[in-house]
N, C-alpha and C positions, 0 to 999 in steps of 0.2 A: 587375601587371596591374590596373588600374582597375576597378570595381564599374561595370555597365553601368547604363543610366538605369533600366531597369524592377528589376534587383536591387536597386538603391538605392531605390526607391519601396517594393519590398517589406519591406526592411528598416526604412524609417520607418513603414511602417504596423504593422510588427510590434511597434514600441517605443511606439505610441500607447495610452492607455489608452482603451479600449472598455468598455462594457457594454451588457446586453442587459434591464437593468432598465428597466422603463418610467418615466417621470416620475412624481413624486411625485402630481401633481395627477389622476394617473388612478388612483391607489390610494386606496380608501375609508380613513377613520381607524377602526379597529375596536378598537384598545388603549387602556385596558386592558379586561380581561374579567374574569368571576368565576374563570376558569381559567388566565389569562396575565396578567403585569404589563406595565407600559408598554413596557418593554423587550423583550416578546415571551417572557419567562421564564416556565417554570410555576411556579405558586404552589404552595406545602409541600403540599395534599392531592394535587394532579395529580402532582407530581413524586415523593411516596412511591409512588405506583401505577408510575410510569415506571421507577424505580430499583429496583423488586423485583427480587432476584436469584433465579434458579429453579436453584440449584446442581446437583442432582440431574440435571436434565433436560440442563444445559450439559455435565456430565460424559459425557452420551450424545452430545453434540455432538461434542466433540473426541476420545472414542473412534470416533465413526462417521467424522469425516474422516479418521482414520489408516488406519481401515479401508478406506476408499475409495482412498487413495493406495496402500496395499499390494494391494488387489484390483484395481486398474488396472494396477499392475505384474506382476501374478502373471499377470494376462489376456493383456498383450502379451508376456511370453516364454513362457508356456506355449502359445500359437499361432505364434509365431516367425515370424511373416509381415510382411514390411515393411510393408504397410499399418496393422498393429497397432503396429508401433515408432512410425510417424506420427502414429498417435492418442495414443499415450501421450504424445509431444512436446506436441502441443497439449491433451490433457487436464491435462497438470499447471500449465497457466496458471491454470485456474479453481481449482486446489488450491492455490496459491501465493495467490492472491485469499483463498480462505477460511482459509489460515493467517494472513494480514493483518487479516482481519475479526474473527478471535478474539482476535489478540494486541490489537488496539485496543481491545476489550471489557475485557481485562485490563490494559491500560494504564490505562483508566477505573477499574479496582478494580471491575468489574461482572461478572466472569466467574463468581466465586465468592465466598461470603459471608466465607468464611475467608480474611484477606489473606496469608497465608504461602502456602496453596495457592495463590490467585489468582497471586502474583507467580512463585511455582515453575513453576508451569504454563505460564504466561504466556511466562515466559523459556525454558524449556528445550524445551517441546513445540511452540510454537508462534512465537515470535519468533527465536530463533536458527536454526531449520530454514528460515526465510525470510531470513536473512541480516540481521536487525534487531536492532540493540544496544537492547534492552528499555528501560533507564533512560533513555539519552539520548532515545529514542523518546517516552517518557512527557513529559519534560521539555518538548521541542520542541513536541509536539501540544497541551499545555496551553497553550504560547504561543498556538498557532493559533487555539485556542478562545478565548482572553482577547480577541483584537482581528483578527478576519480581514481581510485585505487592510491590515492597520495596519502601521507602519514597523518591528515585530519579527516581523510573520508569516514563518514559517520556509519555507512551502511556496508562496509566492506565485508563484516563477517556474514551477511548473508548471502553473497555470490562469490567470494573470493575462493582460489585453490580448485576451480573446476577444470577439467573434468575430475570426478571423484570415484571412488570404488562404488561397487553395487550395494555393498553391506552398509556403506557411510549414506548413501542416498536413501536406502531402505529405511533406515533409522531416523533419518531427517523428516521423510515423510511420515513415518509413524507417529513421531513426536506431534507433528503438525496436527494430524488426523484425530490423534487422542485428547487434543486441547491442552497438551503441554506448553506448547510455543505459545499458545493463547494467554495461558496464565501467567507466564513470563511476562507478557507484554502488558497484563492487568494489574499484577501485582504491584508494580512502581506508580500506576497510578492510583491505586488506593493508599499506599504509604505517603503519597503526597499530601495527603490530608492531615498529617502530622505536624507540618511546617504552614506559616502563614503565607509564605510565597508559593509553595506548593498548593495550598489550598485553592488560590486564584486560579491556577490552570487546571486541578483536578476536579476542583467543585463545579466549574462550568461544564464540564465533560459529564461529570455523574449527574449533576442537575438535568441536563437535556436527557439523560438516559433514565432518570426518575420520571420526566414528562412522556417519554417513550411508553415507559414500562406501565403510567397510569392509564395514558390513552390507548393502549391494545388491551389492558383489563377491561376499561370501559366498553370498548368496540365490541371484544369478544365475550365477556363475561367470565374470563378464565384469567386469574392471578397468574397462572404458570405459562401464559403464552408467551411473555416477555423473555423469560430464562431459556425456555425451550426452543424458540423460533426466532429470537434476536440474538441474545447473549451467546448461545451455544453454536450456531452457525458461524459466528464472528471469532470464536475460539478455536473452530475445527475447520470448516469448509474454507473460509476466507484464509485462514493460515496456509494452507495446503496452495491455494489461487496463487497467494500474494508471493509465495516462494518460487512457482513457476514462472510468474511475471518476474521476477527480479533476475532469475536465472536465465530466462529468455532474452532479457535486455542487456545483462552485464556478464554473466557466466562466461568463462574461457577467455575474456578480454585482460586487458593489462595496463598499466599507467603510460599515458602517451600525450604528447603535446597536440598530436593531430584531435581536433577537436570534434571531428565526424562520428 
């Protein structure tokens, strides 16, 4: 069956490179300044302030996140009402967002001053619970920061070409909400177990997931609690939130030497 003209037009529009950045003539030239270089990067005094790591406070942030996760589960299961379980599914989306945010800081080595502690906590308590291969994410994320929207940009498919048509936007969010995007992310992780090198990466993540599954089963008395209230929100609610986050941060932007 061929593509109808309207669908063909939507597909062509989706492939077009669009931007919401105003023309250069509309932007005043303000760089460099005493705080920023000509490329928009912070000068050393400001950079030192921005890169100050509050290790003690960040310990509290990590502990607080896991306390919030445990507390949300405890409230839902102690109430035992369907509305509580629905709320738990929805609440777990932002919890995965917070895991990802803190894993991002750890990938930048900005979570704890002690690098060993930074990487251990970043990998095992933040990245792996959120199905993120910590070392691979660090490398790809640094490539993202080196040249956003450049030829080696690993995340460009997530937010390039905005603004898009309403039909395309609806399709993307539908795929996210129904778990299609989640499966697209989970499948390579499962397939990685086929190779020795991939097994080291995928095995650590799946091992942590097995521990979470066992812990939730013992705590709730329900073996199905993990797939329903951990895996399913990651594959659905979190995928929607992650797309919204990526678009809010980068949608409509374009490649530029200005690092602001």
